[in-house]
C-alpha positions as CSV (number, residue, x, y, z in Angstrom):
1,M,13.5,-29.1,-17.2
2,N,15.0,-28.7,-13.8
3,N,13.1,-30.3,-9.9
4,Q,12.0,-27.0,-9.2
5,S,10.7,-26.1,-12.8
6,E,8.9,-29.6,-12.5
7,L,7.1,-29.7,-9.3
8,L,5.4,-26.1,-10.3
9,T,4.8,-27.5,-13.6
10,S,2.9,-30.1,-12.2
11,I,1.1,-27.7,-9.8
12,N,0.2,-25.5,-11.9
13,L,-1.5,-28.5,-13.8
14,D,-3.3,-29.9,-10.7
15,D,-4.9,-25.7,-10.9
16,L,-6.0,-25.9,-14.2
17,V,-8.1,-29.6,-14.1
18,S,-9.2,-28.0,-10.7
19,S,-10.7,-25.0,-12.6
20,F,-12.6,-26.8,-15.2
21,G,-13.5,-29.3,-11.7
22,W,-12.4,-32.0,-13.5
23,Q,-10.4,-33.7,-11.0
24,D,-12.7,-36.6,-10.5
25,Y,-12.3,-37.7,-14.4
26,P,-9.3,-39.3,-14.8
27,L,-10.1,-39.4,-19.1
28,P,-10.6,-35.4,-19.4
29,A,-8.1,-34.8,-16.9
30,R,-4.8,-36.2,-18.1
31,L,-6.1,-34.6,-22.2
32,L,-6.6,-31.6,-20.9
33,R,-3.1,-31.1,-18.8
34,K,-0.9,-33.2,-22.4
35,L,-2.7,-30.2,-23.9
36,F,-1.7,-27.8,-22.0
37,L,2.1,-29.4,-20.4
38,K,4.4,-26.5,-22.8
39,P,1.6,-23.4,-20.8
40,A,2.5,-25.1,-17.7
41,R,5.8,-25.7,-18.4
42,T,6.7,-21.7,-19.3
43,F,5.0,-20.1,-16.1
44,A,6.5,-22.4,-14.0
45,E,10.3,-21.2,-15.9
46,F,8.8,-17.6,-15.2
47,I,8.2,-18.4,-11.4
48,V,11.8,-19.9,-11.2
49,E,13.5,-16.8,-12.7
50,F,11.1,-14.8,-10.2
51,D,12.5,-16.8,-7.6
52,N,16.2,-16.6,-8.5
53,A,15.7,-12.4,-9.0
54,V,14.3,-12.5,-5.8
55,A,18.0,-14.1,-4.6
56,E,19.9,-11.6,-6.6
57,H,17.7,-7.9,-7.2
58,G,15.1,-8.1,-4.0
59,L,11.8,-8.8,-3.8
60,V,10.3,-4.9,-5.9
61,A,13.7,-5.2,-8.4
62,A,12.2,-8.9,-8.9
63,S,8.3,-8.2,-8.7
64,R,8.4,-5.6,-11.9
65,L,10.7,-7.7,-13.7
66,T,8.3,-10.6,-14.0
67,Q,5.5,-8.3,-14.5
68,N,6.5,-7.4,-18.3
69,H,5.1,-10.6,-19.2
70,F,1.7,-10.0,-17.8
71,V,0.8,-7.1,-17.3
72,Q,1.2,-2.9,-19.8
73,D,1.8,-1.1,-16.4
74,V,1.2,-1.0,-13.1
75,R,-0.1,2.2,-11.8
76,V,0.0,3.7,-7.6
77,F,-2.5,5.9,-6.5
78,G,-1.6,7.5,-3.3
79,R,2.1,6.6,-3.3
80,D,2.6,9.3,-1.0
81,L,0.5,7.6,1.6
82,I,2.7,4.9,2.0
83,P,4.5,5.3,5.2
84,D,8.3,5.1,5.3
85,S,8.1,3.3,8.9
86,A,6.1,0.3,10.4
87,F,3.1,-0.6,8.5
88,L,0.8,-4.2,8.1
89,A,-0.7,-3.8,4.5
90,L,-4.2,-4.8,4.0
91,S,-5.9,-5.7,1.3
92,N,-8.0,-7.3,-1.6
93,H,-7.5,-10.2,-3.1
94,P,-8.8,-10.4,-6.7
95,G,-6.0,-12.8,-7.7
96,M,-3.3,-13.0,-10.7
97,S,-0.3,-10.9,-10.8
98,D,-2.3,-8.8,-7.6
99,T,0.0,-9.6,-5.4
100,L,3.4,-9.3,-7.5
101,S,1.1,-5.4,-8.1
102,L,1.5,-5.1,-5.0
103,F,5.5,-5.1,-4.5
104,C,5.7,-3.3,-6.8
105,A,3.8,-0.5,-5.5
106,L,4.4,-0.5,-2.1
107,N,8.1,-0.9,-2.8
108,R,10.2,-1.3,0.3
109,P,12.5,-4.5,0.5
110,D,11.6,-5.5,4.0
111,L,7.8,-6.7,2.9
112,K,7.4,-9.9,4.1
113,V,3.9,-11.5,3.7
114,I,1.3,-12.8,5.6
115,A,0.4,-16.5,3.0
116,L,-1.3,-19.6,3.7
117,D,1.5,-22.7,3.6
118,R,0.6,-23.9,-0.2
119,P,3.1,-26.3,-2.0
120,F,3.6,-23.8,-4.8
121,L,4.9,-21.0,-2.6
122,T,7.8,-23.3,-0.2
123,A,9.0,-24.9,-3.4
124,L,9.9,-21.0,-4.2
125,P,12.7,-21.1,-1.4
126,N,13.8,-17.0,-1.9
127,T,10.7,-16.5,-1.8
128,S,9.8,-18.4,0.6
129,K,12.3,-15.9,2.9
130,Q,9.7,-13.5,2.1
131,L,6.7,-15.1,3.7
132,F,5.6,-15.8,6.9
133,Y,4.3,-19.0,6.5
134,V,0.2,-19.6,8.1
135,K,-0.7,-23.2,9.0
136,E,-3.2,-24.8,10.9
137,D,-2.0,-25.9,14.5
138,S,-1.9,-23.0,17.1
139,A,1.2,-23.7,18.5
140,S,2.2,-22.3,14.9
141,R,0.1,-19.5,14.5
142,M,0.8,-17.7,17.8
143,S,4.8,-17.5,16.5
144,L,3.3,-17.0,13.5
145,V,2.2,-13.0,15.8
146,R,5.1,-13.3,17.3
147,Q,7.3,-13.0,14.0
148,V,4.7,-10.9,12.6
149,T,5.0,-8.6,15.4
150,S,8.8,-8.4,16.1
151,H,9.3,-7.4,11.9
152,L,6.7,-4.5,12.7
153,R,8.8,-3.1,15.9
154,A,12.1,-3.4,14.3
155,G,10.6,-1.1,11.4
156,G,9.8,-3.9,9.2
157,A,6.2,-3.9,6.4
158,A,4.0,-6.1,6.1
159,L,1.2,-7.5,3.5
160,T,-1.8,-9.9,4.6
161,F,-5.1,-10.6,2.3
162,P,-7.6,-10.6,5.3
163,A,-10.2,-12.6,2.9
164,G,-8.6,-15.5,3.0
165,Q,-9.9,-16.1,-0.3
166,I,-9.6,-14.5,-4.0
167,E,-11.9,-11.7,-4.3
168,P,-13.8,-10.2,-7.1
169,D,-12.0,-7.1,-9.3
170,P,-14.0,-4.6,-8.2
171,D,-13.1,-2.8,-11.6
172,V,-14.5,-6.6,-13.5
173,Y,-17.2,-8.3,-11.6
174,E,-19.9,-7.9,-8.5
175,G,-19.1,-8.3,-5.2
176,A,-16.0,-6.5,-3.8
177,L,-18.0,-4.7,-1.4
178,N,-20.0,-7.9,-0.2
179,S,-16.4,-9.5,0.2
180,L,-15.7,-7.0,2.9
181,Q,-18.5,-9.3,5.0
182,V,-15.4,-12.0,4.9
183,W,-12.8,-10.3,6.0
184,T,-11.1,-10.9,9.5
185,D,-10.6,-8.4,12.2
186,S,-7.2,-10.6,12.8
187,A,-4.7,-7.0,12.1
188,G,-5.7,-5.8,16.0
189,V,-3.9,-9.5,17.0
190,F,-0.8,-7.6,15.4
191,I,-1.3,-4.1,16.1
192,R,-2.1,-4.9,20.2
193,M,1.4,-5.6,20.3
194,A,3.1,-3.9,17.7
195,P,1.1,-0.4,18.5
196,E,2.5,1.9,17.0
197,T,2.4,0.4,13.3
198,A,0.0,2.3,11.1
199,I,-2.2,0.6,9.5
200,L,-2.3,0.8,5.8
201,P,-5.6,-0.6,3.5
202,V,-4.8,-1.6,0.3
203,L,-6.8,-1.8,-2.9
204,V,-5.8,-3.5,-6.0
205,R,-8.1,-3.7,-9.0
206,G,-7.4,-4.5,-13.4
207,V,-5.6,-7.3,-12.3
208,I,-8.5,-9.8,-14.8
209,W,-8.3,-9.5,-18.4
210,K,-12.0,-8.4,-19.3
211,K,-12.0,-10.8,-22.5
212,T,-11.1,-13.8,-20.5
213,A,-13.9,-12.7,-18.0
214,R,-16.4,-12.9,-20.9
215,H,-15.7,-16.0,-22.3
216,F,-18.8,-17.8,-24.1
217,L,-16.7,-21.1,-22.7
218,L,-17.5,-19.8,-18.6
219,G,-20.8,-21.0,-19.3
220,I,-19.6,-24.7,-18.4
221,K,-19.6,-22.9,-14.7
222,K,-23.1,-22.3,-13.1
223,A,-21.6,-20.4,-9.8
224,R,-19.8,-16.9,-9.7
225,E,-16.5,-18.2,-7.7
226,E,-15.6,-21.1,-10.1
227,K,-16.5,-18.6,-13.3
228,E,-13.6,-16.7,-11.8
229,K,-11.6,-19.5,-11.1
230,L,-12.0,-21.1,-15.0
231,A,-11.7,-17.3,-16.6
232,A,-8.1,-16.7,-14.3
233,A,-6.8,-20.0,-16.0
234,F,-7.4,-18.7,-19.7
235,Q,-5.9,-15.1,-18.5
236,L,-2.9,-16.9,-17.8
237,L,-3.2,-19.3,-20.9
238,A,-3.5,-16.3,-23.0
239,H,-0.3,-14.6,-21.1
240,V,1.5,-17.6,-21.3
241,A,0.9,-19.1,-25.0
242,F,-0.1,-16.2,-26.7
243,K,2.0,-13.0,-25.2
244,K,-1.2,-11.0,-24.5
245,K,-0.8,-8.6,-21.7
246,D,-3.4,-6.6,-22.3
247,V,-3.8,-5.7,-18.6
248,H,-3.5,-2.4,-16.8
249,V,-3.0,-2.8,-12.4
250,R,-4.3,-0.4,-10.6
251,V,-3.5,0.0,-7.3
252,Q,-5.0,2.2,-4.2
253,I,-3.4,3.6,-1.4
254,G,-6.0,4.0,1.5
255,K,-5.4,6.7,4.4
256,P,-3.8,4.8,7.6
257,I,-5.0,4.5,9.9
258,Y,-3.2,4.5,13.7
259,A,-4.5,3.3,17.0
260,R,-3.2,6.3,18.8
261,D,-6.1,7.9,16.4
262,L,-9.0,5.6,17.1
263,G,-7.5,5.5,20.9
264,T,-7.3,2.0,21.7
265,T,-5.7,-1.6,19.6
266,D,-9.6,-3.0,19.7
267,P,-9.7,-6.1,16.8
268,K,-13.4,-5.1,16.4
269,V,-12.8,-1.0,16.1
270,I,-9.7,-1.3,13.8
271,H,-12.0,-3.8,11.7
272,Q,-14.7,-1.2,11.0
273,A,-12.1,1.3,10.3
274,V,-9.8,-1.1,7.8
275,T,-13.3,-1.5,6.3
276,A,-14.9,1.6,5.9
277,E,-11.4,3.3,4.0
278,M,-11.8,0.0,2.1
279,K,-15.4,0.4,1.0
280,H,-14.6,4.9,0.3
281,L,-11.6,3.2,-2.4
282,I,-14.1,0.7,-4.1
283,E,-16.8,2.9,-4.6
284,N,-14.0,6.3,-5.9
285,P,-12.1,4.7,-8.4
286,P,-9.0,6.6,-8.7
287,Q,-8.7,9.5,-11.0
288,G,-6.2,10.4,-13.4
289,A,-3.0,8.9,-14.6
290,G,-0.9,7.7,-11.4
291,R,2.5,6.6,-11.3
292,S,3.9,4.2,-12.7
293,A,5.2,1.5,-9.7
294,M,7.2,-0.4,-12.2
295,Q,10.0,1.5,-12.4
């Protein structure tokens, strides 16, 4: 196993310990790391393969190859609404394979993702080229705005998760509508500097496997967020150790929103339009088969 795989394995195990809430309990944490070392290594190898595939085949093709390990299919609804020109996609963030599903569904090789600066991501050199990292200092944030708006003005596509945290999967958990209350209005900052850009609301659902979401061991956690985090860890274990992938992801594309139609680039007005469209998507699950995003 190379250094990259070792680093990713270590990060995976740290996340697992955190999911159980055992960071401050050395003995059970050590036992958990030993028990799940092999699955963590396997997952790390999948991710290294993905990162290498990004360099060789591009972001979309690499995502489709990797998704074959984790899902039965990714179906997209409203694909014709995706602009051929510049757009800023705003998506919910239920976790698991949501990001790869979005890469498949949006089908834009030039897609750049606005992402938090995390060790897991920075360990992926090829994938990192597709990311705009959000950092804490104000100078870096201004640089981020310039990078994103320059990409959009050049006709590129970008993706961001306005909640900045994991949200409930609308197909599995309650609270998807309430999570819109924590969405930031930061999209307006980018649109003000790239006003011709389409704002594209997108909803991902079905990434969480209901069987793990209802596992009896989740009873060791009381808070909803902790239960959801532990369920995601169980699901990843099922994918990697037992090759279970009974997950059917659906990606809904909302109606593009343009500042010219709103008559303003005011971030608050844009935010209201975005959350209204997201509310519509959440309350109206897609009908029919949609189109496969895996080909």
